[in-house]
Structure formats: structure tokens, C-alpha cells
C-alpha positions in Angstrom: -0.1 0.2 0.0 2.5 2.4 1.0 4.9 1.8 -2.3 1.5 2.4 -4.3 0.9 5.8 -2.7 4.5 6.5 -3.4 3.9 5.5 -6.9 1.3 7.9 -7.3 3.3 10.6 -5.9 5.4 10.7 -8.6 3.1 10.2 -11.3 3.2 13.9 -12.4 6.9 13.4 -13.4 6.0 10.3 -15.7 3.6 9.7 -18.4 -0.1 8.6 -16.8 -0.1 5.9 -19.1 2.8 4.0 -17.2 0.7 3.5 -14.4 -2.1 1.7 -16.5 0.6 -1.3 -16.5 -0.2 -4.3 -14.6 2.7 -4.1 -12.2 4.4 -0.9 -11.4 6.8 -0.4 -8.3 8.8 2.6 -7.0 11.9 1.4 -5.3 15.0 3.0 -4.0 17.8 3.1 -1.5 18.7 5.9 0.9 22.4 5.5 2.3 24.3 8.2 4.2 27.2 7.8 6.6 29.8 9.9 8.8 33.2 9.4 7.3 36.9 10.0 8.0 39.3 10.1 5.1 43.3 10.3 5.6 45.1 10.7 2.1 48.1 10.2 3.7 50.1 13.4 2.5 52.4 16.2 4.1 50.1 18.8 3.4 46.7 16.8 4.3 45.2 16.0 7.5 41.9 13.7 8.3 39.0 15.1 6.8 35.8 14.3 8.6 32.9 14.3 6.0 29.2 13.5 5.8 28.5 11.5 2.4 26.3 9.8 0.6 26.3 5.8 -0.2 29.1 4.1 1.6 27.3 0.9 1.5 25.0 1.4 -1.4 24.7 4.1 -4.2 21.7 6.0 -3.1 18.8 5.8 -5.8 15.5 6.0 -7.1 13.6 3.8 -9.5 10.5 2.8 -11.3 9.9 -0.6 -12.8 7.2 -2.4 -14.0 5.8 -4.9 -16.5 2.4 -5.7 -18.1 0.9 -9.2 -19.0 0.8 -9.3 -23.0 -0.6 -13.0 -22.6 1.0 -16.3 -24.0 3.6 -16.1 -21.2 4.8 -12.7 -22.9 5.4 -9.2 -20.9 6.3 -6.0 -21.5 8.8 -4.8 -19.0 10.6 -1.1 -18.2 13.2 0.0 -15.7 14.3 3.7 -14.9 16.9 4.2 -11.9 18.2 7.8 -11.2 21.1 7.9 -8.6 20.9 11.0 -6.0 23.4 12.1 -3.1 21.5 12.1 0.2 24.4 14.5 1.6 23.4 17.4 -0.8 19.8 16.7 -2.2 21.2 16.2 -5.4 20.4 13.9 -8.6 22.7 12.6 -11.2 21.6 15.1 -13.4 23.0 18.0 -11.3 26.3 16.4 -11.9 28.0 17.5 -15.0 28.4 14.7 -17.6 25.5 12.7 -16.2 21.9 12.5 -17.2 18.7 11.8 -15.3 18.3 8.2 -15.8 22.1 7.6 -15.6 21.7 4.1 -13.7 19.4 2.5 -15.7 17.0 3.2 -18.7 15.4 0.1 -20.5 12.5 -1.2 -22.0 12.0 -4.8 -23.5 10.2 -8.1 -23.6 10.1 -11.0 -21.6 9.3 -14.7 -21.8 10.1 -18.3 -21.6 13.3 -17.3 -23.9 14.3 -14.9 -21.3 14.4 -11.1 -21.6 15.3 -8.9 -24.3 15.7 -4.9 -23.4 17.0 -1.8 -25.2 18.7 1.0 -23.9 21.1 1.6 -21.0 22.0 -0.9 -18.6 24.7 -2.4 -16.4 27.2 -4.3 -18.8 26.9 -8.5 -17.9 30.9 -8.4 -16.5 29.9 -5.7 -13.9 27.0 -7.6 -12.6 28.4 -10.9 -12.6 31.8 -9.8 -10.9 29.5 -8.2 -8.2 28.1 -11.5 -7.2 31.4 -12.7 -6.3 32.4 -9.8 -4.3 31.6 -10.4 -0.8 31.1 -6.8 0.1 28.8 -6.5 -2.9 30.4 -3.5 -4.4 29.9 -1.4 -1.2 32.0 -0.5 1.8 35.6 0.2 1.7 37.6 -2.9 0.3 35.2 -3.8 -2.1 35.8 -5.1 -5.7 34.9 -1.4 -7.2 38.3 -0.5 -6.1 39.5 -2.6 -9.4 36.3 -2.3 -11.6 35.9 1.6 -11.2 39.0 2.7 -9.5 41.4 0.9 -11.6 39.1 0.9 -14.7 38.9 -2.8 -14.7 35.1 -3.5 -15.6 32.9 -0.8 -17.5 29.9 -0.2 -15.3 27.1 0.4 -17.8 26.7 0.9 -21.9 24.3 3.1 -23.6 22.7 2.7 -26.8 22.8 -1.2 -26.4 20.7 -4.5 -27.1 20.7 -6.7 -23.8 19.8 -10.1 -23.2 19.4 -12.2 -20.2 18.6 -16.0 -20.2 16.0 -18.0 -18.4 17.6 -19.3 -15.4 18.3 -23.3 -16.1 17.9 -24.9 -12.6 16.1 -22.9 -10.3 15.3 -19.3 -9.5 17.6 -16.1 -10.6 19.3 -13.8 -8.3 21.2 -11.3 -10.6 23.4 -8.7 -8.7 21.3 -5.8 -9.5 19.8 -3.6 -8.2 21.4 -4.0 -4.8 24.1 -6.4 -5.0 24.0 -7.3 -1.4 20.8 -8.8 -1.7 22.3 -11.6 -3.6 24.2 -13.3 -0.9 22.3 -16.6 -1.3 23.8 -18.6 -3.8 20.5 -20.3 -5.4 19.6 -20.5 -8.6 21.1 -22.1 -11.7 23.2 -21.1 -14.9 22.3 -17.8 -16.5 23.7 -16.3 -19.4 23.8 -12.4 -20.1 24.8 -10.5 -23.3 24.8 -7.1 -24.6 25.9 -5.3 -28.1 26.2 -1.6 -28.0 26.4 0.4 -31.2 28.5 3.6 -31.6 26.0 5.0 -33.8 28.4 6.1 -36.5 28.3 6.0 -40.2 31.7 7.0 -41.0 35.0 5.1 -40.9 36.1 3.0 -38.7 32.3 1.9 -38.7 33.1 -0.2 -35.2 34.1 3.2 -33.5 32.4 3.1 -29.9 30.7 -0.5 -30.8 30.8 -2.7 -27.7 29.7 -6.3 -26.8 30.1 -8.7 -23.7 29.0 -11.7 -22.3 28.7 -13.4 -18.8 27.7 -16.8 -17.4 26.8 -17.2 -14.1 26.4 -20.5 -12.1 24.7 -20.9 -8.7 24.0 -24.1 -7.4 23.6 -25.0 -3.7 26.2 -23.3 -1.7 28.4 -23.0 -4.7 28.6 -20.0 -7.2 30.7 -19.3 -10.2 31.0 -16.4 -13.0 33.0 -15.7 -15.9 32.6 -12.8 -18.2 34.6 -11.1 -21.1 33.9 -7.6 -22.7 35.2 -5.3 -25.6 34.7 -1.9 -25.9 36.1 0.0 -28.8 37.3 3.6 -28.6 36.8 6.4 -31.4 39.5 4.7 -33.7 38.0 1.4 -33.4 40.3 -0.2 -31.1 39.2 -2.3 -28.7 39.6 -2.2 -24.6 39.4 -5.9 -23.3 38.1 -6.9 -20.3 38.1 -10.4 -18.7 37.7 -12.1 -15.4 35.9 -14.9 -13.3 35.0 -15.3 -9.8 33.9 -18.0 -7.1 32.1 -18.1 -4.0 30.9 -20.8 -1.3 28.1 -20.4 1.3 28.8 -22.4 4.4 25.7 -20.8 6.0 27.1 -18.8 8.9 30.3 -18.3 7.2 31.0 -17.5 3.1 34.0 -17.0 1.1 34.4 -15.2 -2.3 37.2 -14.8 -4.8 37.3 -12.4 -7.8 40.0 -12.2 -10.6 40.1 -9.7 -13.6 42.5 -8.6 -16.2 41.8 -5.6 -18.6 43.8 -4.5 -21.6 43.6 -0.8 -23.0 44.2 -0.4 -27.0 47.8 0.9 -26.2 48.7 -2.7 -24.5 48.4 -1.3 -20.9 47.3 -4.3 -18.6 45.9 -4.0 -15.3 44.8 -7.1 -13.2 43.3 -7.6 -9.9 42.7 -10.5 -7.5 40.5 -10.5 -4.4 39.9 -12.9 -1.4 36.9 -12.0 1.0 35.0 -13.6 3.7 31.9 -13.0 5.6 31.1 -14.2 9.1 27.8 -14.1 10.9 27.8 -12.6 14.3 24.4 -12.6 16.0 22.1 -10.7 13.7 25.0 -9.1 12.0 28.0 -10.1 9.7 31.6 -8.9 9.7 33.2 -8.9 6.2 36.8 -8.7 5.5 38.5 -8.7 2.1 42.2 -8.3 0.7 43.0 -7.7 -3.0 46.0 -6.8 -5.0 45.8 -4.8 -8.1 49.1 -4.0 -10.5 49.3 -2.3 -13.9 52.1 -3.1 -16.5 53.2 0.5 -17.0 56.0 2.8 -16.2 57.4 1.8 -12.5 54.8 -1.3 -12.3 52.3 0.6 -9.9 50.7 -1.9 -7.6 48.6 -1.7 -4.2 47.6 -4.1 -1.6 43.9 -3.2 -0.6 42.3 -4.1 2.5 38.7 -3.8 3.9 37.0 -4.3 7.1 33.2 -3.9 8.0 30.1 -4.9 9.8 26.6 -4.5 8.7 23.8 -4.7 11.7 20.4 -5.1 10.4 17.5 -3.3 12.2 14.8 -4.7 10.0 14.5 -6.3 6.5 15.0 -3.1 4.8 17.2 -0.9 7.4 20.4 -1.7 8.5 23.5 0.2 10.3 27.2 -0.3 9.1 30.8 0.6 9.9 33.7 0.2 7.4 37.2 0.5 7.1 39.6 0.3 4.4 43.2 1.2 3.2 45.3 1.0 0.1 48.8 0.3 0.3 50.7 1.7 -2.8 54.2 0.8 -3.8 56.6 3.9 -4.9 54.6 4.0 -8.3 51.1 3.4 -7.2 48.3 5.7 -6.9 45.3 3.4 -6.3 42.3 4.9 -4.3 40.2 2.8 -1.4 36.6 2.9 -2.7 33.3 2.5 -0.7 30.5 2.4 -3.1 30.1 6.2 -4.0 33.1 7.3 -2.0 36.5 7.4 -3.0 39.9 8.2 -1.0 42.7 8.9 -3.1 46.2 8.9 -2.2 47.3 12.6 -1.8 50.2 11.4 -4.0 52.1 8.8 -6.2 53.1 6.3 -3.3 51.0 7.4 -0.6 48.6 4.9 1.2 45.0 6.5 1.3 42.7 5.4 4.5 38.9 5.8 5.0 36.6 4.9 7.8 33.0 5.5 7.9 29.9 4.6 10.0 26.1 4.8 8.4 22.6 3.8 7.8 20.9 2.2 4.8 17.2 2.2 4.0 15.8 0.2 1.0 12.2 0.7 -0.1 
């Protein structure tokens, strides 16, 4: 009932016909915390901040479907990001659009689902499934995917396909990766093709494609992915990776491996090992990873993260998180917690971050 009232409240911002659908849901996440950043520089000091999204990016979305009969459904999903600390949306940030996070429409049935628009790349979603921290909290796999440019997060002007789950129910990594800690499911294939929309040479400038296979069976989880994204010259950035997870009930472990190569031949690699253990109603999470880049000086970093998540209800939790990146003399890798990044003050510096906060999902 509450979600229905909320959906009505945003009706003025959406076409009236959208609410004639058979199933429309307004959903979102509000996440904010108090953080302390140490960039490890001679002219810097610890900074106290109030920031949005240490565990999950704050967001507001509308999704729905219409039963077309014969097992066929029309689907749509619009999702925007927002910052709780400043009261701004993605469209208020230079270079971003209103529905920056997701903007897709498609058809679903026994064949799976086909979508058109802007969405998460299969590789990003798959790798999030084998990140014990679910792309949130300090020390999560975003340190490699976004901070080191390991995996492209989203693509626009694309065709998307997600297969039916062969075996059981499907639990994809989005919209909230931390909701997918139970490794139930089966075998799922995801793929996309994005067009650079150019009619001049090279014709494949800006094109992109990728696929991912995720398997969930009992306590086991495995994923593998590969993506190529062309630049303006038609040269491809290549992204690949794989991950494993095992859920023992009160204890779970995950590992991720990723490798990316730019058109210039610069390679970046990452490897992580994470664990979660339930303590009472909450869970302690820990992860360590190493990131290295084959460029001048061979920059490298060891990143460590520790967190505690305590649920107050099914939709609200408190969290505390700490992380650090130990860079070598040539390294300049940051430590990330979802929306937040603590960058080193200089090459070779070791940034650290700590935060406590609250997350509410609706």
C-alpha cells in the first residue's frame, strides 16, 4: 500500500499511461554516513565528511511489467542516482543524465528477456555477485572495476539479453548486489551489444559487446565474463574476469580475478579474497585484494577492507567500515566504498577511510 501511494506521488513526473501497467513499483535506497578520510600526504590531515552511499549508491527507480498474454510480458526500468548528503540527483552532476543508472524497455518470456537502452554490463553484474562486500563498503571490488578501470559499469545505446535461469530461481547482482548473498539459482547467460551509432570510418568506433555466465547451485557460485569496448579509432579495450563463492551458512567466502587491456596495450590485473561471518544478527566482512598495472614503474597496491553490517529490519541496517590501500612507490590507487573514494595525496601514498552509516531500502 505504501509503495502504491509513493508511486502515485511521482505520477506527475511520468506519463500517465505508465500507471496503467499491470505491475509498477517505485523502489530506492537511501544511504548516508559519517566518514573520516586520510589521504596520507604531508600537507593533508584527516577530513571528517558526511557523504551519501558508503554501502550502496542512493537511488530512486521505477520498474514495471505488463502481461501481454501467452507468457509474454513488456518490461521497463528507469533508475536515477541521488546524493543524500547534498540533495542532488545524477542530472545535477556534470556529464551525467537523469536516468544515469538504468533506462531500459523490453520483452520477457520463456526465452528470457531482451531489453533496449542503457544498463549494467554483464561483466560488472557478474563480478558483483562474487564480491563478498557486494560493491559496497571500503575494500570492495569496485576498487578494481571502477577505481582501476577494470570493468566498464554501464553501456548506452545497447541491446541486452538475459537468459532464463536453467535450474532454479535467478538472483542477479542488481539493483542491490548485497541482496544476492544466497547462492541459489542455476545457470544464467547475459549478453549485450552496444552500437557507436556512427556512419563514418571506422564503422565499429564506439561499438561494444560482452557476455557473462553465472552459475549458482546449492552453496556454490561461479561466474566468468568477457567484454570488448571500442574507442573512437575502433580499437578495443578488453575486459575479462572470473569469480567463485561458497556459502557455508554462517560463513561464506568469495574470490574475484580480473584482467583488462587498453588499446595501447596497458594491462591492469586484480585479485581478491573475501569472507563474511555472521555474528548474532549481523555480519563481519573482510576482503584483501592486489591490483597491479603494467606501466612505468609497475604501479601496484594491496587493498584491505573490514566492515560490520547490523540489520535493524529487513530494509534498514547500520554499518561501520574501514579500508586502506598500500601503494608501492609508483602506485596511486584509491580505496573505494560504493560512491566514495579516498584518493592518495601523491604517488606512493597510502589512503585510508573509515565510515559509519545507515542504509534504508524501500
